[in-house]
C-alpha positions as CSV (number, residue, x, y, z in Angstrom):
1,M,-16.0,16.9,-12.7
2,A,-15.2,17.1,-16.4
3,E,-13.8,20.5,-17.3
4,K,-14.5,22.2,-20.7
5,I,-11.6,23.7,-22.4
6,K,-11.5,25.5,-25.8
7,V,-8.1,24.5,-27.0
8,S,-8.1,23.0,-30.5
9,S,-5.2,21.2,-32.1
10,Q,-4.6,20.3,-35.7
11,Q,-5.2,16.7,-34.8
12,D,-8.6,17.6,-33.2
13,E,-9.5,19.4,-36.4
14,K,-8.5,16.5,-38.5
15,Y,-10.7,14.0,-36.7
16,M,-13.5,16.5,-36.3
17,R,-13.6,16.8,-40.1
18,M,-14.1,13.0,-40.2
19,A,-17.0,13.4,-37.7
20,I,-18.4,16.1,-40.0
21,E,-18.2,13.7,-42.9
22,E,-20.3,11.3,-40.8
23,A,-22.8,14.1,-40.1
24,E,-23.0,14.7,-43.9
25,R,-23.9,11.0,-44.3
26,A,-26.7,11.5,-41.8
27,L,-27.9,14.6,-43.7
28,A,-28.0,12.7,-46.9
29,K,-30.3,10.1,-45.2
30,R,-32.5,13.0,-43.9
31,E,-31.3,12.3,-40.4
32,V,-30.4,15.0,-37.9
33,P,-26.8,15.7,-39.1
34,I,-24.6,14.6,-36.2
35,G,-21.5,12.5,-36.7
36,A,-19.1,10.9,-34.3
37,I,-15.6,9.2,-34.5
38,V,-13.8,7.4,-31.8
39,V,-10.0,7.5,-32.0
40,A,-7.4,5.4,-30.0
41,G,-3.9,6.7,-30.5
42,D,-4.0,7.7,-34.2
43,R,-6.4,5.0,-35.3
44,V,-10.1,5.4,-35.9
45,I,-11.8,2.5,-34.1
46,G,-15.4,3.6,-34.3
47,R,-17.6,5.8,-36.3
48,G,-21.2,6.6,-36.6
49,H,-23.9,9.1,-37.5
50,N,-27.5,9.5,-36.5
51,L,-29.7,6.6,-37.6
52,V,-32.8,7.4,-35.5
53,E,-35.2,7.6,-38.4
54,T,-33.5,4.9,-40.5
55,L,-33.7,2.3,-37.6
56,A,-36.8,3.8,-36.0
57,D,-34.8,3.8,-32.8
58,A,-34.6,6.8,-30.5
59,T,-31.3,5.6,-29.1
60,A,-29.5,5.4,-32.5
61,H,-27.5,8.6,-32.0
62,A,-24.1,9.1,-33.6
63,E,-22.3,8.8,-30.3
64,M,-24.0,5.5,-29.5
65,Q,-23.1,4.0,-32.9
66,A,-19.5,5.1,-32.6
67,I,-19.1,3.9,-29.0
68,T,-20.6,0.5,-29.8
69,A,-18.3,0.1,-32.8
70,A,-15.2,1.2,-30.8
71,A,-16.0,-1.3,-28.0
72,S,-16.4,-4.0,-30.6
73,T,-13.1,-3.1,-32.2
74,L,-11.3,-3.2,-28.9
75,G,-13.1,-6.2,-27.5
76,G,-14.0,-4.4,-24.3
77,K,-16.4,-1.8,-22.9
78,Y,-14.0,0.8,-21.5
79,L,-12.6,3.5,-23.7
80,Q,-10.3,5.4,-21.2
81,Q,-7.5,5.8,-23.8
82,C,-9.9,7.0,-26.5
83,T,-11.2,10.4,-27.8
84,L,-14.7,10.8,-29.0
85,Y,-15.2,13.4,-31.6
86,V,-18.8,14.5,-32.1
87,T,-20.1,17.4,-34.2
88,V,-22.7,18.5,-31.6
89,E,-22.6,18.5,-27.8
90,P,-23.9,15.1,-26.6
91,C,-27.3,14.8,-25.1
92,V,-27.9,13.4,-21.6
93,M,-28.4,9.8,-22.9
94,C,-25.1,9.9,-24.9
95,A,-23.3,11.6,-22.0
96,G,-24.4,8.7,-19.8
97,A,-23.0,6.2,-22.3
98,I,-19.8,8.2,-22.5
99,A,-19.5,8.1,-18.7
100,W,-20.3,4.3,-18.5
101,S,-17.7,3.6,-21.2
102,Q,-15.2,5.9,-19.4
103,V,-14.2,7.8,-22.6
104,G,-11.0,9.6,-21.8
105,R,-11.6,12.7,-23.9
106,V,-14.6,14.2,-25.7
107,V,-14.2,16.8,-28.4
108,Y,-17.3,18.4,-29.8
109,G,-18.2,21.1,-32.2
110,A,-21.4,23.0,-31.7
111,A,-23.0,23.5,-28.3
112,D,-26.6,22.4,-27.9
113,A,-28.4,24.9,-25.7
114,K,-31.6,22.9,-25.8
115,R,-30.6,19.3,-25.4
116,G,-26.9,19.2,-24.6
117,Y,-25.8,17.4,-21.4
118,S,-24.5,20.6,-19.9
119,T,-28.0,22.0,-19.7
120,I,-28.6,19.4,-17.0
121,S,-25.2,19.0,-15.4
122,E,-21.6,18.7,-16.6
123,R,-21.1,16.1,-13.9
124,I,-22.9,13.5,-16.0
125,L,-19.6,12.6,-17.7
126,H,-16.9,10.5,-15.9
127,P,-14.9,12.8,-13.6
128,K,-11.6,12.0,-15.5
129,T,-13.1,12.8,-18.9
130,E,-11.5,15.8,-20.5
131,V,-13.8,17.9,-22.7
132,V,-12.8,20.2,-25.5
133,A,-15.7,22.3,-26.9
134,G,-16.1,24.4,-30.1
135,V,-13.8,22.6,-32.6
136,L,-15.0,23.5,-36.1
137,A,-18.3,24.5,-34.4
138,E,-19.4,26.8,-37.3
139,R,-19.5,23.9,-39.8
140,S,-21.5,21.7,-37.5
141,E,-23.9,24.6,-36.8
142,E,-24.3,25.2,-40.5
143,L,-25.3,21.5,-41.1
144,M,-27.8,21.7,-38.3
145,Q,-29.3,25.0,-39.5
146,R,-29.6,23.6,-43.1
147,F,-31.3,20.5,-41.9
148,F,-33.9,22.3,-39.8
149,A,-34.5,25.0,-42.5
150,D,-35.2,22.2,-45.0
151,L,-37.7,20.7,-42.6
152,R,-39.6,23.9,-42.5
153,K,-40.0,24.1,-46.3
């Protein structure tokens, strides 16, 4: 089973900042501000942000966009040697895609107590996937709070 750890490195923070930039792009489009980056070694091979409203597609989550781009870059569906950085804990759908693509490591910012995969089971991810939670969580939470506060206006 994937185990959550809360150790953050400078490298994790560097790439999480890139994921936050993607989330800010989503926010500018009035999308739920979630961003994702896939890294292989020290190279970004996929990136994405939520495009659910833009594409009128419930599956157009940031993680799905980034995974698809990474697989295209690598020319294969498996991402065992890659790290997915995402600003908010993946939902069950995205966790399934992460498992099927065998992402080696997932680093996320803010927990999602309502829709995050861990509300169902942490076993959704591939058993060899390492999970790091809470990296720059405050900034990701701030973006989400701002988005939902603006919706209520």
